[in-house]
N, C-alpha and C positions, 0 to 999 in steps of 0.2 A: 623399217626405217625409211623415212622420206628420202627419195633419191635426190630431190632438189637440195635438201639440207646437206647431204653427203657431198653433192656437187659443189656447193658453196664452200664448204670446208676445204675440199681438195683444191678448188680454184685459188683460194687465199694462199694455201701452201705453195702451189706452183708459181704464183705471182712473186712471192718472196724469193723462191729458188731462182726464178728467172732474173730478178734484180741482182742477186749475188753473182750469178753467172755473167751478167752484163758488166758488173763491177770488175770481175776478173778479166774480162775482155778488154775493158778500157785501160787496165793497168798492165796488159801484156804487150810489150813493145819489142822484145828480143827473145832469142832462144832460151836464155837463162830464166826469163820470166815464165815462158811456156813450159819448160822442162822441170825446173826446180824452184818455181815460185819466187825467184829473185834472191833466194838464200837469206831472207830476213823475216821469216814468219814468227809470230808470237808463240811462246811455248804452249799456251792453252789451246790455241788454234791447231797447233801441230798435234798435241795429244788427242784432242777430240777428232781430228781428221784421221789419225792413226787408228783410234778405236772404232770410229764409224766405218772406216774402210775394212777393218778386221771383222766386225760384226755385221752380218747381212741377213737376208732371208734364209741363208744357209743355216745360220745359228738359230734363228727364231722359229722358222717354219720347218726346215729340214731336220736339224738336230733336235729341235723341240719335239717333232714327231718321232724321231728315233728314241728320245727319252721315254715316250709313251710305250715303247716296246721294251727297251732295255732297263728302264727304271732309273733310280737315283745314282747308279754306278757311273752314269755319264758325267756326274759332277767332278770326277777325276779330270776330265778335260778342262773344266773351269780352273782347277788348280794348276794344271800345266800351262794353260793360256796365260795366267798371271805370272807364274814363275819364269817360264821360258819366253813367252810372247811379250811380256812387259819388262820384268826386272832384268833378266839376262840380256834380252835384246837391247834395251836402252843403255844399261850400265856397261856391259862388256862388248857390245857390238856397235851401238849407236854412236858413241863418242868417237871411236876410231874411224867409223865409216864417214862421219861428218868431216873429220880432219883430213883423212886421206882423199876424200872427194874434193875438198878444197885445194889440197896440194896438187892434185892432178887435173883440176878444172874439169871434173867429170859431171855430166848432166843426167845420166841415167845409171841404173845399177849395172847393166851389162857393160857400159862404158867404163865404169869404175874398175871392174874386173879386167877388162881388156887393156886399160892403161896400166894397171898394177903389174900385169904380166907381159906388157908390151906385145900384145897379140891380137891381131884383127880376127883370127879364128875364134878366140874365146869370146870376144864381144859379139861377133856375128852368130856363133852357135848358141850362146845364152839368149840372145835376142830371138833367134829362131825357135828355141824351146818355148819361150814365152808366147810368141805369136801362134805357134801350132797347138799348144795345150791349154793355155789360159782360157780360150773360148769355151772349153768344157766347164770350167769353174764359173765363168761369166754367164753361160747358158743356164747353169744350175740356179744362179741368183735370179735371173730373169724368170725362170719357172716359178720360184717361190713367190715373187711379187705378183705375177700374172694370175696364178691360181686364186689368190684372195680377191684380186680386182674382178676377175671373171665371176666369182660367186656373189660379190657384193653388188655389182651392177647388172647381173644376169645377162652377161654377154659371152660370146664364144672365147675360148682360150686364145685362139690365134689373133683375134682382134685386140684382146687385152695385152698380149705380149708385144704386138706391133706398136700400139700406142705408147706403151710404157717405154719401149726402146727409143722411139722418136723423141719423147720429152727429155730423156736423159742425154741423148746424143747432142742436142742443140747446145747446151751450156758446156759440155766437155770439148766439143770440136772447136768452139770459138773462145772459150774462157781459159783453156789450158789448165795448168796445175793450180794457178791462183784461184780461178773460178771453182775448181774442184775442191780446194781446201776451204774456201769461204762457205760453200754450200755444205761441205762435210761437217763443219763446226755447228752450223745451224741445225742440220739434221741430227747430229749427235745429241743436242739438247732435247729435241723432240723425242728421240728414241728413249732417253732416260725417263722422261715424264710418262710416256706411253707404257713402258715396262713397269714402272712403279705402280701405276693404276692397275695393270694386268695382274700383278702379284696380289694386290689387295683384294680384288674381286674374285680371283681364282680361289684364294683361301675362303672367302665368303661363300662361294658356291659349294664348297665341300665341308662346311660347318666350322671352319676355323683352323688354326695351325695344328694344334695337338690332335684334334678330331680327324683332320684330313690325313695326317701322317699315320695315325693309328689305323684308320680304315684302309689305307694303302697297304700297310703291313699285313692286315688280315686277309687281303686278297691273294696272298702267296699260293694257297692251294689251287685257285683257279689259274694263276699264271703257270704253275707247274703242269697242269693238265693241258693247257694250250701250247706251251713251248717246252715241255719236259724233254723232248728229244733233242732240242738244241742246247739244253743245259740251264734253262731259266730256273732261278731259285726264288723268285718273287721280286716285286718292283722296288723293294727297299734293300735288296741284297745283290751282290755281284753274282754273275752266272757261275756255274761250276767251273773250277779251274781246268783249263785245257779244252773245254767244250767248244763247239762251233760258235756259240754266241759269245763266249769269253774271248775267243780269238778275234772275232769281228770287233767287239767292243774295245778291247785293249790294244791290239796291234794295228787295226785299221783306223778306228775313230779317235781314240785317245792319243796313241803315240803318233799316228800318221799326221793328224792335224796339230797336236800339241808340240811336236818337234819340227814339223814342216813349216811352222810360222816363221822360224828364223831365216828361211830362204825365200820369203815372199817379196818379190821385187817391188810391188806396189806399196808395201809397208816400209821397206828399207830406204826407198827414195825420200821418205819423210824426214829421215835424219839429216839429209843434205839440204833441207829447206830452212834451217835455223842458223843464226849467225855465230853461235858459240855453244860450248858444251854446258854452260850454265842453264841454257834453255832446255837442254835434254834432261838435266837433273830435276828441273822444276816440273817437267812433264810426266815424270814417273808416277807420282801419286795420282794425278788426274787420270792417266791411262789405266792404272791398276783398279781404281774404284769403278771406272766405267766398264771395264771388261768383267769384273766381278758381278756387277749388277746386271749386265746384259745377258751373259751366258748363264749365270746362276738362276736368274728368274726364268729364262726360257726352258732350261732343263728341269727345274722343279715343277713348273706348270705343266710341262709335257707329261711327266710321271703322274702328277695328281689328277690329270684329266681322266685317268682310269676310274678313279673314285666317282667322279661325276657321272660317267657313262654307265657304270655298273649299277649305281644306285638310282638312276633316273628312270621312273616308270616307263617313259617313252622308249627306252632302249633295253630295259631289263629283260623282256621276253627274248629278244634276239640274242642278248648276251648269254642267257642261260642255255639257249639252244646251241650256241657255238661251243660251249663247254661240253654239252652232251655229245655233240658230234665228235669232238676231239677225244673224249673218253671212250666212245664206242670204237673209234679207229685204233686206239691204244690196245683195246681188247680184241682186235681183229674182227670186229663186227661192223655192220653198216647201219647207221641210224638215219632214218628219214625225218627231217625236221617237221615239227608240228606246224610251224609257221614258215613262210618264206617272205622275201621282201615284197613280192607282188600282193600278198594277202594281208599285209599289215595295214594299219590305218593310213589314210592318204597323206597325213603329215609326215609319217615315217618314210613313205615312198618318195615324197618330195625331197626329204633330206638326203636320201640315198642318191637320187638323181642329181642333186646339187653337187654331191661329191664327185660324180662320174663325168659331169659335163665338161669341166676344164680339160681333162685329159681323156680322150676317147679310149674305149676298150681296145686292147691290142690282141695279139695272138701269143700263145705259149707253145714253145717247142719242147717236145718230149723225146729226148735222145735222138735217134736217127729217123724218127717218124716225121711225117709232114706236119707242118704247123696246123694247130686246131684252134678255132675261135674260142675265146673265153666268154662265157655268158655273163656279161657284166652285172646284171641285176640279180643273179642267183649264186654267184660265187661266194664262198665263206669269207673271202677277203672283204666284201662289202659289210657283212655283219661284224667282222672283227674291227674294221675301220670305225664302225659306229660305237664300238665298245672302247676304242682307244688302244686296241691290242693288235698284234700281228695275227694273220689268218691261221686258223686251224686247217688241217689238211681236209681236202674234199673226200667224199667216199671213194673207195678204191676204184669203183667202176668208172668214175668220171674224173679221176684225179690227175691234173696237169702237174708235172714235176716241179714247175717253177712258179706256182701261185704264191703271191706275197701280199703284204698288207698295204693299204693305201696310206702309208705313214705320212706322206707329204701333205695329205688332206686333213690330218687329225687336228692340228692347231687351228686352221681356218674354221673347221666344223665346231670346235670347242668355243671359239670366240663368238660365232654366230648363234650358238645354242645357249651357252651358259652366261655370257656377259650381258649387262644391261644394253639395251638397244642404242642408247646414246654413245656407248663406248665404241661401237663398230666403226664409225668414221675416225675416231681417235686412233684406233688400232690400225686402220687403213693407212693413216698418215704415218704411223710408226713404221709399218712395213715399207711404205714408199720411201721413207727417209733411210731405213736400213738398206734397202735394195739400191736406191739411187746413189747413196754415198759410196757403197762398194763398187757398183757398176761404173760410176764415173772414174774411179781410180783404175779399175781394170781396163776400161776403154782407153784411158790415157796411157797406161803402161804398155798395153798391146800395140797401140798406135805408134808410140815413140820407139818401141822395140823394133817394129817393122821398118819405120822410116829412118830413124837415126842409126840404130845398131846393125840392122841387116842391110838396108839399102845404101845409106851414106858411108858407113864405116866398114861393114863386113864385105860389101861388094866394091867399096872404094869409088862410089859414084858421087861426084861433086854436085852440089846444089846451090843455086843463087838465092833461093828463098827457103831457108830452113823451116821457118814457122809454117809456111804453106804446105811443105812436104809432110811435116808432122801432122797437120790437120787432115790431109788426105789419107795418110796412113791410119789415123784414128778412125776416120769414117769407114774405111775398108774393113777394119777389124770389128767395128760395130755391126756391120752387115753380116759378117761371118758369125758373130755371137748370136745374132737373131736367128740365123739358120740353125744353129745348134739347139737353141731353145725350142724351136718348132719341131725339130727332128728327133731330139733325144727322148721325149716321152713316147714316141712311136717305136724307138729302137729297143729300149728296155721294156720288159713286161710291165703291165699295170701293177703299181704298188711295190716297185723294187727300191723305194727310198732313193730316188734319182738324185735329189738335192744333196743329201749327205754323201752319196757315193762320188758324185762329180767333184765335190769339194775335196774329199779325202784323196782322190786320185791325183789331182794337181798338187796338193800340198806334199804328198809323199814323193812324187816325181821330182819336185824342186829340191826337196831335202836330199835325196840321193845324188842328184846331179851337182848341186851348188854348195851345200854346207862344207864339205871338205876343203874345197878351194877358197871359199869365203873365209873360213877360219884361218887357213894358211896365208891368205892375202893380208889379213889384218894383224896377225900375230907372229909370223915367221918369215924373216928376210931370206931364210934358207929354202923356203918352199919355192920350187922352180916352175917355169912355164910348162915344161913337159909334164910335170906332176899334175898341174891344173888341167891340162888337156886330157890326159889319159884317165884321171879320176872322173872327170865329167863324162867321158865316153863310156866308161865302165858303169857308172851309176845309171845313165840313161838306158844303156843296152840291157843290163840285168833287170831293171824295173819293167821295161816293155816286154821282154821275153817272159818274165814271171807273170805279168798280166795276161798275156796271150795264151800261154801254155800251162800254167800251174794254178794261179789263184782263181778258183771257180767263180767268184763273184764277178770277175771281168771276162774270163775266158769263155764262159757259157754264152752270155749275150753277144760277145764279139763274133763267135762262131768260126774263127780262123782255125783253132785247134781241131774243132769238129770236122771242118772241111779237109784238113790235111791228114788227120789221124783216125777219124771216126769216133773220137772221144771228145766230150766237152772240156775235159782237162786230162793231162797226162797221168795224173794221180787220181785215185779213188776219191770221190767227193767226201767220203767219211774220214779220210786221212787228215790229220791235224796239219800236215804240210800244205795241203790244198786250201786250207783256211788261213794260212800265214800270209800276212800282207807283204806286198813287194818291198816296202820300206825295210822290213826286218831282214830281208835277204840282200837287198841291193846296197843299202847304206854301209854295212861293214865291208863289202867288196870294194866300194868306191874309196873308203878310207884306207884300206890296205894297199890298193893299187897306188893311191896318191903318195903314201908314205914310202913305198918301195921305189917308185920312180924318182921321187924327190931325193932319196938317198943315193941313187945311182947316176943322177944327172948333174950337170955343172951348175953352179950358182949363177944368178943373174948379175948383171953389171952393177958394181958397187955404187957408182954415181947415180944410177937410176933408182936403186934402193934407198939411197940417202934422200932423194927427192920424195919418194913415196912415204917414208917413215919420219919425215921432218916434223918434229913436235909430238909424234905419237907416243914416245916414252913418257911424256908428261901427262898423258890422258889417264 
């Protein structure tokens, strides 16, 4: 594809985005404009902004790549996204959030909680949680966009992520939430068009709807050979109940993200930008259709990419060799591949190199042994990435314990290989829109959390120019997120599905810390300040301890448990508990602590509660 043509398309997109950011800047005159977009946004703009913020490269690239490994079972996340993230969020939480936010003149989500419970601690602690941990999520989104940019323009990953961050930062820092929402709505429309075209051409590449799904079902034997130890039952089936893959799919990806969406501050603040509950009612249908199309297409295409790679002559030899290696290991034998990446045709080698350039090869730690280099061009992970599948194990003599698939590179590879060349810039714009719409909201949320919730309210430091302080806070958190995006791929081993993991970690942590007090704040005048504090502390503490010492997906790469105990996890990696996501352990603890403390502590002042719940019963 002509680089000049791609550059022109991107330039037009960036010009329109810049104009909308400038429009937001011109209309931002006070703190309410910068923080809650003046509270008068149109419902369609709110719905598109909510959806575009929700759906990012995490969903399209990260979770699309995860669907190439787990299969169609990931569509359960689409179901939860619509049921919980749209219907329940808008109908049962959105209206009360908007009304209570108006009653208390709250400008951020942490400020809403802080004012509801009359607590600087709650506002400051919630803001600090966002500031410290949302950069992991933002960094994951940056990674997803930068990988595709680096491949498309043949530039280094670091250059791609730096340029991407700068472009997004400009309109967020100056345009505030108005600029963010205007650009979100525009980007949401582009995303819808891009994903519609992707679905059409993805089915074309596999022979049609029926032929594609039938072929995917027939690949079940190969899937079982490659992932049988993990519990894989085929790309059109759920993993075996209770297996490692089932635990990861259900407890971490589906439940972690599907439930955690209720506690996402960058989404919740959207409810406070419309002038009445009628706007929220009108936004439900738009939001639901948008989420259905975005996640449903990404997950379906990710799973179907297996059909393309397995049946494409360019990749078929490598795919067959990967299965033979996995089958040999299953039988306790060592199989030496007939072909290697170095001996394949030049075009295949170039494709493998394109996969590896964005994120350099790293090292894999094997228990207490020193780190050993991973030979990037000879690892089975490369061959598996080319088949759209997770890596089979390497031969025993050279097997690193933590080799994984380059899942985050599967969707970009599929687009570059299977789609018409004219579609590449269209999908690039789709990814840019998805990433920038989410990033802009993340940057704005992190910046306001640091500036307003931690600095001004939590630390009680008065400011004469609130808008300037929030802009400086936003700029600082953007720099922090950029550092995470550069460092994170080097921290986790190559192919550890960084994008999906980073997203799930933040969603799950927010759910455990925030959901109990958020529900109590909106629905129970009897829910006390002490209950909110201790429920928050319990949720955060149990989540972090579980990540560091129990859940092997985080404890192994973090290395803290290994340094303190000599083990990557306190429990055997084969134990089902070590595969249990922190959400499943921490959320019940947070709920129980909140209810017990609320029952034992004194109710809050009646006059204050009357102000909080004024008009809420009519919602």
